VORORO-286556 format. One record per residue: residue in three letters; x, y, z negated of N, C-alpha, C, O in turn. Coordinates in steps of 0.1 Angstrom, whole numbers. Atoms other than C-alpha are relative to their C-alpha. Layout:
! VORORO-286556
(atom "ALA", (X, Y, Z), (X, Y, Z), (X, Y, Z), (X, Y, Z))
...
This chain:
! VORORO-286556
(atom "MET", (9, -6, 10), (-103, 35, 393), (-14, 0, 4), (-18, 2, 15))
(atom "ASN", (14, 0, -3), (-140, 32, 390), (-5, 14, 1), (2, 24, -3))
(atom "LYS", (6, -13, -1), (-163, 61, 397), (-1, 7, -13), (2, 19, -13))
(atom "GLU", (1, -7, 13), (-169, 68, 360), (13, 5, -5), (14, 16, -11))
(atom "THR", (-13, -4, 5), (-132, 70, 353), (5, 13, 8), (9, 22, 2))
(atom "LEU", (-3, -12, -9), (-126, 94, 383), (-8, 12, -5), (-2, 23, -6))
(atom "GLU", (8, -12, 5), (-155, 116, 371), (4, 5, -13), (5, 17, -15))
(atom "THR", (-4, -5, 13), (-143, 117, 336), (13, 7, 0), (15, 18, -6))
(atom "LEU", (-13, -7, -1), (-107, 126, 345), (-2, 14, 6), (4, 23, 1))
(atom "GLU", (2, -13, -7), (-120, 154, 368), (-7, 9, -10), (-3, 21, -11))
(atom "ARG", (6, -9, 10), (-143, 167, 340), (9, 4, -11), (9, 16, -15))
(atom "LEU", (-9, -3, 10), (-116, 165, 314), (11, 10, 4), (17, 17, -4))
(atom "GLU", (-10, -9, -5), (-91, 183, 336), (-5, 15, -1), (4, 24, -2))
(atom "LYS", (5, -14, 1), (-114, 214, 333), (1, 4, -15), (0, 16, -18))
(atom "THR", (-1, -4, 14), (-109, 213, 295), (15, -1, -5), (18, -1, -17))
(atom "ALA", (-14, 2, 4), (-71, 210, 296), (6, 10, -9), (14, 7, -18))
(atom "ASP", (-5, -10, 9), (-64, 243, 280), (-5, -1, -14), (2, 1, -24))
(atom "GLU", (6, 2, 13), (-87, 236, 251), (5, -12, -8), (7, -11, -20))
(atom "PHE", (-4, 12, 6), (-75, 201, 244), (15, -4, 2), (19, -14, -2))
(atom "TRP", (-14, 2, -3), (-39, 204, 256), (3, -13, 7), (12, -20, 4))
(atom "ASN", (-2, 13, -8), (-43, 175, 280), (13, 1, 9), (17, 12, 13))
(atom "VAL", (-11, 1, -10), (-13, 164, 301), (-6, 4, 14), (-18, 4, 16))
(atom "SER", (4, -3, -14), (-14, 174, 338), (-4, -13, 7), (-1, -24, 3))
(atom "HIS", (3, 11, -8), (-29, 152, 364), (12, -8, 5), (13, -20, 5))
(atom "GLN", (-12, 6, -5), (6, 146, 378), (7, -9, -11), (12, -20, -8))
(atom "THR", (-6, 7, 11), (19, 135, 343), (-8, -13, -3), (-3, -23, -5))
(atom "GLY", (8, 11, 2), (-11, 112, 338), (2, -11, 11), (3, -23, 8))
(atom "ASN", (-3, 9, -11), (-5, 96, 372), (13, -6, -1), (15, -18, 1))
(atom "PHE", (-14, 5, 2), (32, 92, 365), (0, -11, -11), (5, -22, -9))
(atom "ILE", (1, 9, 11), (25, 75, 332), (-7, -13, 4), (-2, -24, 1))
(atom "SER", (7, 11, -5), (0, 52, 349), (9, -9, 9), (9, -21, 8))
(atom "MET", (-9, 8, -9), (25, 42, 376), (11, -7, -7), (14, -18, -4))
(atom "LEU", (-11, 6, 8), (53, 36, 351), (-5, -12, -8), (2, -22, -8))
(atom "ILE", (5, 12, 7), (31, 13, 330), (-2, -12, 10), (2, -23, 6))
(atom "LYS", (1, 11, -9), (23, -7, 361), (13, -5, 5), (15, -17, 6))
(atom "ALA", (-13, 4, -4), (59, -7, 373), (7, -9, -10), (14, -18, -7))
(atom "MET", (-6, 7, 11), (71, -19, 339), (-8, -13, -4), (-2, -21, -11))
(atom "ASN", (9, 11, 5), (42, -44, 336), (-2, 1, -15), (-2, -9, -22))
(atom "ALA", (1, -2, 15), (38, -29, 301), (-13, -6, -5), (-24, -5, 2))
(atom "LYS", (12, 7, 6), (14, -48, 279), (-4, 7, -13), (-16, 6, -17))
(atom "ASN", (3, -6, 13), (16, -29, 246), (5, 14, -1), (17, 17, 0))
(atom "VAL", (-3, -14, -1), (15, 9, 245), (-5, 7, -13), (-16, 4, -18))
(atom "LEU", (4, -8, 11), (14, 33, 216), (-1, 15, 4), (9, 20, 11))
(atom "GLU", (2, -15, -3), (0, 69, 221), (-1, 7, -13), (-10, 4, -22))
(atom "ILE", (1, -8, 11), (6, 95, 195), (-6, 13, 5), (0, 21, 12))
(atom "GLY", (7, -11, -5), (-20, 122, 201), (-11, -3, 10), (-9, -2, 22))
(atom "THR", (11, 4, -9), (-54, 110, 215), (-7, 12, 6), (-10, 11, 18))
(atom "SER", (8, -12, -4), (-71, 144, 218), (-13, -5, 5), (-20, -13, -2))
(atom "ASN", (13, 4, -5), (-102, 140, 240), (1, -13, 9), (-9, -17, 15))
(atom "GLY", (-2, 13, -7), (-87, 108, 256), (5, 1, 15), (6, -9, 21))
(atom "TYR", (-4, -1, -14), (-75, 122, 289), (13, -8, 4), (12, -17, 13))
(atom "SER", (-11, 8, -3), (-40, 107, 289), (-2, -14, -3), (2, -23, 4))
(atom "GLY", (3, 14, 4), (-53, 76, 271), (-8, -7, 11), (-6, -19, 13))
(atom "ILE", (7, 6, -11), (-77, 70, 300), (9, -4, 11), (8, -15, 17))
(atom "TRP", (-10, 3, -9), (-48, 71, 324), (8, -13, -4), (10, -22, 3))
(atom "ILE", (-8, 11, 6), (-29, 47, 301), (-9, -13, 0), (-4, -24, 5))
(atom "ALA", (8, 12, 1), (-58, 23, 295), (-4, -5, 14), (-5, -18, 16))
(atom "ASN", (3, 4, -14), (-67, 22, 332), (12, -8, 6), (9, -18, 13))
(atom "ALA", (-12, 7, -4), (-31, 11, 339), (1, -13, -7), (5, -23, -1))
(atom "LEU", (0, 12, 8), (-33, -14, 311), (-10, -10, 4), (-8, -23, 2))
(atom "LYS", (10, 9, -6), (-64, -29, 327), (6, -8, 11), (4, -20, 13))
(atom "TYR", (-7, 7, -11), (-42, -37, 357), (11, -10, -5), (12, -20, 1))
(atom "THR", (-11, 9, 5), (-14, -52, 335), (-5, -10, -10), (2, -18, -16))
(atom "ASN", (6, 8, 11), (-38, -69, 311), (6, 3, -13), (9, -6, -21))
(atom "GLY", (-6, -4, 12), (-24, -49, 283), (-9, 7, -10), (-22, 7, -8))
(atom "HIS", (8, -6, 10), (-36, -29, 253), (8, 12, -6), (20, 12, -6))
(atom "MET", (-7, -12, 6), (-29, 5, 237), (-6, 2, -14), (-18, -1, -17))
(atom "THR", (4, -5, 13), (-31, 18, 202), (2, 15, 1), (13, 20, 5))
(atom "THR", (-1, -14, -1), (-38, 55, 200), (-4, 7, -13), (-13, 3, -19))
(atom "ILE", (1, -6, 13), (-35, 78, 170), (-4, 15, 2), (2, 22, 9))
(atom "GLU", (4, -14, -1), (-53, 111, 165), (-3, 5, -15), (-8, -2, -23))
(atom "PHE", (2, -6, 13), (-53, 134, 134), (-15, 5, -2), (-20, 3, -13))
(atom "TRP", (14, -6, 1), (-87, 151, 142), (-11, -9, 4), (-11, -14, 15))
(atom "GLU", (10, 10, -3), (-117, 129, 139), (-10, 5, 11), (-14, -4, 19))
(atom "LYS", (8, -6, -10), (-138, 152, 161), (5, -4, 14), (-2, -8, 23))
(atom "ARG", (-6, 3, -13), (-114, 147, 190), (0, -14, 3), (-3, -19, 14))
(atom "GLN", (0, 15, -2), (-111, 110, 185), (-14, -5, 4), (-16, -14, 12))
(atom "CYS", (13, 4, -4), (-149, 107, 187), (-3, 3, 14), (-9, -5, 21))
(atom "LEU", (2, -3, -14), (-149, 125, 220), (8, -10, 9), (3, -14, 19))
(atom "ALA", (-8, 10, -7), (-121, 102, 232), (-7, -14, 1), (-8, -20, 12))
(atom "ARG", (7, 13, 0), (-141, 71, 222), (-12, 0, 10), (-14, -9, 17))
(atom "GLU", (11, -2, -9), (-171, 84, 241), (5, -1, 14), (-2, -7, 23))
(atom "ASN", (-5, 0, -14), (-150, 90, 272), (5, -14, 4), (3, -18, 15))
(atom "PHE", (-4, 14, -3), (-134, 55, 270), (-12, -9, 3), (-12, -17, 12))
(atom "GLU", (12, 9, -2), (-168, 39, 266), (-6, 3, 14), (-10, -7, 21))
(atom "TYR", (6, -4, -13), (-182, 58, 296), (8, -6, 12), (3, -10, 22))
(atom "CYS", (-9, 5, -11), (-152, 47, 317), (1, -15, 0), (7, -21, 9))
(atom "GLY", (-1, 14, 1), (-155, 11, 306), (14, -5, -4), (18, -16, -1))
(atom "LEU", (-14, 3, 4), (-120, 11, 290), (1, -3, -15), (13, -4, -20))
(atom "SER", (-1, 2, 15), (-129, 6, 253), (8, -13, -4), (14, -13, -14))
(atom "ASP", (-7, 13, 4), (-116, -30, 253), (15, 1, 1), (22, -8, -3))
(atom "TYR", (-15, -2, -2), (-81, -17, 262), (6, 9, -10), (18, 12, -9))
(atom "ALA", (-6, -10, 10), (-77, 6, 232), (-5, -3, -14), (-16, -7, -16))
(atom "THR", (3, 0, 14), (-76, 5, 195), (3, 15, -5), (14, 20, -3))
(atom "PHE", (-1, -13, 5), (-82, 39, 178), (3, 1, -14), (-3, -6, -22))
(atom "LYS", (-4, -2, 14), (-65, 50, 146), (-1, 15, -3), (2, 23, 6))
(atom "ILE", (1, -14, 4), (-72, 82, 127), (9, 3, -12), (10, -5, -21))
(atom "GLY", (-9, -4, 11), (-48, 101, 105), (13, 6, 4), (15, 9, 16))
(atom "GLN", (-13, -6, -2), (-14, 116, 102), (9, -11, 6), (10, -22, 1))
(atom "ALA", (-7, 11, -8), (7, 97, 128), (11, -7, -7), (11, -20, -7))
(atom "CYS", (-10, 7, 7), (37, 89, 107), (-5, -9, -11), (0, -20, -13))
(atom "GLU", (6, 8, 10), (16, 76, 79), (-8, -12, 6), (-6, -24, 1))
(atom "VAL", (7, 11, -7), (-6, 55, 103), (10, -10, 5), (8, -22, 4))
(atom "ILE", (-11, 9, -5), (26, 41, 119), (5, -8, -11), (7, -21, -10))
(atom "LYS", (-6, 7, 11), (41, 32, 86), (-9, -10, -6), (-5, -21, -10))
(atom "ASN", (10, 9, 7), (9, 16, 71), (-8, -9, 8), (-14, -19, 3))
(atom "GLU", (10, 7, -8), (-11, 3, 100), (5, -6, 13), (-2, -14, 19))
(atom "ILE", (-4, 4, -13), (10, -3, 131), (11, -11, -2), (21, -10, -9))
(atom "GLN", (-10, 11, 0), (28, -36, 136), (2, -4, 15), (-5, 0, 24))
(atom "GLY", (-3, 5, -13), (44, -53, 166), (10, 8, 7), (17, 17, 1))
(atom "GLU", (-10, -6, -9), (66, -43, 194), (-6, 6, 12), (-16, 1, 18))
(atom "PHE", (6, -7, -11), (58, -18, 221), (9, 1, 12), (22, 2, 10))
(atom "ASP", (-7, -2, -13), (68, -15, 257), (2, 14, 3), (12, 18, 9))
(atom "LEU", (0, -15, -3), (60, 22, 260), (-6, 7, -11), (-17, 3, -17))
(atom "ILE", (6, -9, 10), (54, 49, 235), (-1, 14, 5), (9, 20, 10))
(atom "PHE", (3, -13, -5), (38, 82, 245), (-2, 10, -11), (-11, 8, -19))
(atom "ILE", (1, -10, 11), (43, 112, 222), (-6, 13, 6), (0, 19, 15))
(atom "ASP", (6, -12, -4), (20, 142, 227), (-9, 5, -11), (-21, 6, -10))
(atom "ALA", (7, -5, 12), (10, 156, 193), (7, 12, -5), (12, 20, 2))
(atom "ASN", (-6, -12, 7), (23, 182, 168), (15, 1, 4), (23, -8, 1))
(atom "LYS", (-14, -1, -6), (55, 194, 186), (11, 1, -11), (22, -3, -9))
(atom "GLY", (-10, -2, 11), (72, 203, 153), (3, -14, -7), (12, -14, -15))
(atom "GLU", (-2, 13, 7), (70, 166, 142), (5, -11, 10), (6, -22, 6))
(atom "TYR", (-5, 9, -9), (85, 150, 173), (12, -9, -5), (12, -20, -3))
(atom "ILE", (-12, 8, 6), (117, 140, 154), (-6, -11, -10), (-1, -22, -10))
(atom "GLN", (5, 10, 9), (96, 123, 127), (-7, -11, 7), (-6, -23, 3))
(atom "TYR", (7, 10, -8), (75, 105, 153), (11, -10, 6), (9, -22, 5))
(atom "PHE", (-10, 8, -6), (107, 93, 170), (6, -9, -11), (8, -21, -9))
(atom "GLU", (-6, 8, 11), (122, 81, 136), (-10, -12, -3), (-6, -23, -7))
(atom "ALA", (10, 10, 4), (89, 62, 129), (-1, -11, 11), (-3, -22, 8))
(atom "VAL", (2, 10, -10), (86, 45, 163), (12, -7, 6), (11, -17, 12))
(atom "HIS", (-12, 6, -5), (122, 38, 172), (1, -15, -3), (4, -23, 6))
(atom "PRO", (-1, 15, 2), (122, 4, 154), (-11, -8, 6), (-10, -20, 8))
(atom "LEU", (11, 7, -6), (89, -5, 171), (1, -2, 15), (-6, -9, 21))
(atom "LEU", (-1, 1, -15), (101, 0, 207), (10, -11, 3), (21, -12, -2))
(atom "ARG", (-9, 11, -4), (116, -31, 223), (11, 5, 9), (11, 16, 15))
(atom "LYS", (-11, -3, -9), (149, -31, 241), (-5, 0, 14), (-12, -10, 18))
(atom "GLY", (5, -1, -14), (142, -20, 277), (-13, 8, 0), (-19, 10, 11))
(atom "GLY", (12, -8, 0), (112, 0, 265), (2, 15, 2), (14, 19, 3))
(atom "VAL", (-1, -14, -4), (105, 36, 272), (-8, 9, -10), (-20, 6, -13))
(atom "ILE", (8, -11, 7), (95, 67, 251), (-2, 11, 10), (7, 15, 16))
(atom "LEU", (3, -12, -8), (78, 95, 269), (-5, 10, -10), (-13, 7, -19))
(atom "ALA", (4, -11, 9), (73, 129, 252), (-4, 12, 9), (4, 16, 17))
(atom "ASP", (5, -11, -9), (52, 157, 268), (4, 13, -7), (8, 14, -18))
(atom "ASN", (-2, -14, 4), (56, 195, 265), (15, 3, -3), (17, 12, -12))
(atom "ILE", (-14, -2, 3), (94, 194, 265), (5, 14, 5), (14, 20, -1))
(atom "THR", (-4, -13, -4), (98, 226, 286), (-10, 11, -4), (-6, 22, -7))
(atom "SER", (10, -10, 4), (65, 243, 277), (2, 4, -15), (-2, 15, -19))
(atom "HIS", (-2, -3, 15), (74, 241, 239), (15, -3, -3), (18, -9, -13))
(atom "ALA", (-14, 3, 1), (112, 240, 243), (6, 3, -13), (13, -6, -19))
(atom "LYS", (-5, -3, 13), (120, 257, 211), (-5, -9, -11), (3, -14, -20))
(atom "LYS", (6, 9, 10), (97, 235, 190), (6, -14, 1), (6, -21, -10))
(atom "VAL", (-4, 14, -2), (111, 203, 204), (15, -1, 3), (21, -12, 5))
(atom "GLU", (-15, -1, -4), (148, 214, 209), (8, -11, -8), (16, -18, -3))
(atom "ASN", (-8, 9, 9), (161, 193, 179), (-3, -15, 4), (6, -23, 5))
(atom "PHE", (4, 13, -5), (141, 162, 191), (8, -3, 13), (13, -14, 14))
(atom "VAL", (-6, 3, -13), (155, 165, 226), (15, -2, -2), (21, -12, 4))
(atom "GLN", (-14, 2, 3), (191, 168, 212), (2, -13, -6), (12, -21, -2))
(atom "ILE", (-2, 13, 7), (187, 138, 189), (-2, -12, 10), (7, -21, 10))
(atom "ILE", (3, 11, -8), (172, 115, 215), (10, -1, 12), (14, -11, 17))
(atom "SER", (-9, -1, -11), (195, 127, 243), (14, -5, -3), (22, -10, 5))
(atom "ASN", (-13, 4, 5), (226, 120, 222), (0, -13, -8), (10, -18, -13))
(atom "HIS", (1, 12, 8), (213, 88, 206), (7, -12, 8), (4, -13, 20))
(atom "GLU", (-8, 11, -7), (236, 58, 215), (-9, -11, 6), (-4, -18, 15))
(atom "GLU", (8, 11, -5), (207, 35, 220), (-10, 4, 12), (-17, -4, 17))
(atom "TYR", (9, -5, -10), (189, 57, 246), (7, 7, 11), (18, 12, 10))
(atom "GLN", (-3, -8, -12), (193, 71, 281), (-12, 8, 2), (-23, 3, 5))
(atom "ALA", (11, -9, -1), (172, 102, 284), (1, 9, 12), (12, 13, 16))
(atom "GLN", (0, -10, -11), (161, 125, 312), (-13, 8, -1), (-24, 3, -4))
(atom "ILE", (12, -9, -1), (137, 155, 313), (-5, 0, 15), (3, 4, 23))
(atom "LEU", (6, 0, -13), (114, 151, 343), (-7, 13, 3), (-13, 19, -5))
(atom "ASP", (6, -13, -4), (102, 181, 363), (-15, -2, 3), (-19, -1, 15))
(atom "LEU", (15, 1, -1), (65, 175, 357), (-5, 12, -8), (2, 18, -16))
(atom "PRO", (5, -12, 8), (42, 203, 344), (2, -2, -15), (-1, -13, -20))
(atom "ASP", (-3, -1, 15), (51, 212, 308), (13, -8, -4), (17, -7, -15))
(atom "GLY", (-12, 7, 2), (82, 189, 311), (-3, -13, -8), (-9, -13, -18))
(atom "LEU", (1, 13, 6), (82, 152, 303), (13, -6, -2), (21, -8, 7))
(atom "LEU", (-13, 7, 3), (111, 135, 285), (-3, -15, 1), (-12, -20, -4))
(atom "MET", (0, 15, -2), (117, 99, 295), (13, -5, -6), (24, -2, -2))
(atom "ALA", (-12, 6, 7), (140, 79, 272), (-1, -15, 1), (-11, -21, -4))
(atom "TYR", (-1, 14, -1), (150, 43, 280), (8, -6, -11), (19, -1, -13))
(atom "LYS", (-7, 6, 11), (160, 21, 251), (9, -11, 5), (4, -22, 9))
(atom "LYS", (-9, 9, -7), (191, 4, 264), (6, -10, -10), (11, -21, -5))
(atom "LEU", (-6, 9, 10), (203, -13, 231), (-10, -4, -10), (-7, -12, -19))
């Protein structure tokens, strides 16, 4: 990581409570997973101020990949764009604004290697239904806040854990990260 990226991650870690950023450990894990998978095409639902996206884009710089990131709140996406620009990662991201399921339905095409869900917890099932057809066989869905918001995501966890096309595991990272591998 360049100096600007390290500075930005450190600065954004101080705003984690305000912007609901993933933990440093979760960001690092996602980055390593992208590199290990040699992921080229990543979808992020929930840009916020860009913290997790910076981890993702920095890893995609290594794999020569690209991410599409969706955010509902324009103010947050503007902050994210500024942070990406400062880190020199803008070329690795396409920013979409709006309600995630509508954006996915109307604006997202192609096949993804990895999909990261970290937005409205009550909509995780809808996000899953929208992205399931877009995830390639052998791809991975990651969903944050599985233990910190257990009640809100309970149905989502049940559905994906019992889905015949997925093998899922909740990882013991801060706030709980669900990892689901698309086997079929």
